N, C-alpha and C positions, 0 to 999 in steps of 0.2 A: 069147728068150721072152718078146713082148708083153705089156703091162704090163697091158691090156685093158678094156675103155669105160668100166668106173668111173674109172681114172685120166685117161681124155679127159674125162669129167661132169665131172671135181674141177677139169680145166684150162678147161674153158669158163667153168663158174661163176668162177675167178680171174677169165678175163677180162671175165666178167661185173662185177663188180665192178669194177672197174676202170672199167670204160665208164661204169657209172652217177657216178663219183663228178670221175673227167676227167671226167663232163659239164654238172656242176656248178657246175666253174670253166667250162666254157664257156660252159656258161649265161648267166652272170655278166660273162663278156666280151663275148658277142656284145647280151645286154640292154644296155649301155654301147655299144653301137653299135662297137667294138671290133673290127679283123682278127681271127681263128682262133679261130672262136666254139667253139658246141655239137658241131659234127660234127664237125671239126680238132682239138676238145681230146680225143673220144670216141676217135675213132682211133688218137691221138698215144699217152697211157695206155690201150688197153688192147693194142697196138701193142708198147708197153713188157713191159705182164704176157705175151703170147705171148712174144716172144725170151727172158725171164724162167727162164717154162715151159718150153720150149724145150732150156734147157742142162740142165735136169731132163731132162727125155724122153732127151737125147743122152745125156746120165750110164747110165743107168739101161738106156737099148738097149747098150751098148757092153760094161755089167758083166755082163747078165742070157747076154751071148753067151760072156765071160768072157776076154774079149778084156784085155792091160795096158794100157789106155788111162791118161795122165797128163791132169787135167783140172785146167783154174787156173776158177774161175767167175769171178771175177773179170774175163777174157777177155769175156765175155760183158757185161758190162756195162760194157767200155770201147768197145764193141763200138756197144754201142748209145745211148750220150751220145756216142761221135765222129759221131752221124748223126743223133741230135737238134741238137747244135751245127752240122751243116750247115744242118739246116731251121728251126733256130731265128734263126742268122745274116741266112737270106734273109728275113725278114721286119724286118731295122734298115735303116735310111736314114736320110742326112739330106737336110732340104730346101735347094735351091739357097737359096729367095728365101729364109727366115731363119736359114739356117745348125741350124736344132733338131734333133734329133737326133728319129726316131719311131721307134718298134715296141720297143717298151727293156721294154716292161713284155708283150708281146705274147710276148715271144721268152721270157720270166725266168717267163710263165705255161704256154710247150709247153716247158721246163726239169722246172717243177715236177711236172708232169703228168708226164711222160718218169718222175720219181723219185714217184712213187704210185702209177704202175702196174709198178713194180717190185719197190718193196715188197706191194702183192697180189700179184704173182706167185713171192713169197721167200715167202709164206701170213699175211704181217705184217696182218690181217685192223683190228684195231681201229689200230695207229699210222696205217694209209693214210686209217682216218677221221676224225685225227688230225691230220695235216697237211695235209685237204681242209678240218678247220670251222676251220683258224689261217689258208690264204688267201687263205677267205671272209673272214677280220673284216680281213685284212689291204689285200685289196682295196675290201674298203665299208669300213672304218674310215681310207682314205687317201685314199678321193672323198669323204667329209664332208669330212674336213681341207679338202681342193682346194678344195671347193665353198665352203667357213667364209672363209678366206682370200680366198678371187678378190671375196668380197662377194655371191657367187649366192642367198647365206640372208639380205641384209639386205630389210627391208621399204623 
């Protein structure tokens, strides 16, 4: 027995919320001239919410037909984290000239946006907003500290 368009619409709302929250972080990254900007973060957050909500859909689908399906929602989360870890590792590299590791914050923001998407997919909107605010505070506060300590703020 299908759940109906109302359930689908509620999932689309979750995806929209995840996309907006992830977009705020992506905008901050893009505004700072870093890779994995607005579009990437929006798609990652929305995808995480989609896969999390899809776990709900699958559970309802099989239960509605009376199937004796054993479910483990942790497996959905494991798959999301594994996939996004692969994506995040692709943005980390070591510069041959300076032996400097680059892309760690980008990878961490992608990973965090994934967590936000998962939380939205689980319908914990206040938690997702709180995490987003904390991430933006960390990104901005650390940027200010780095500017101050490098002397860019001195007259």
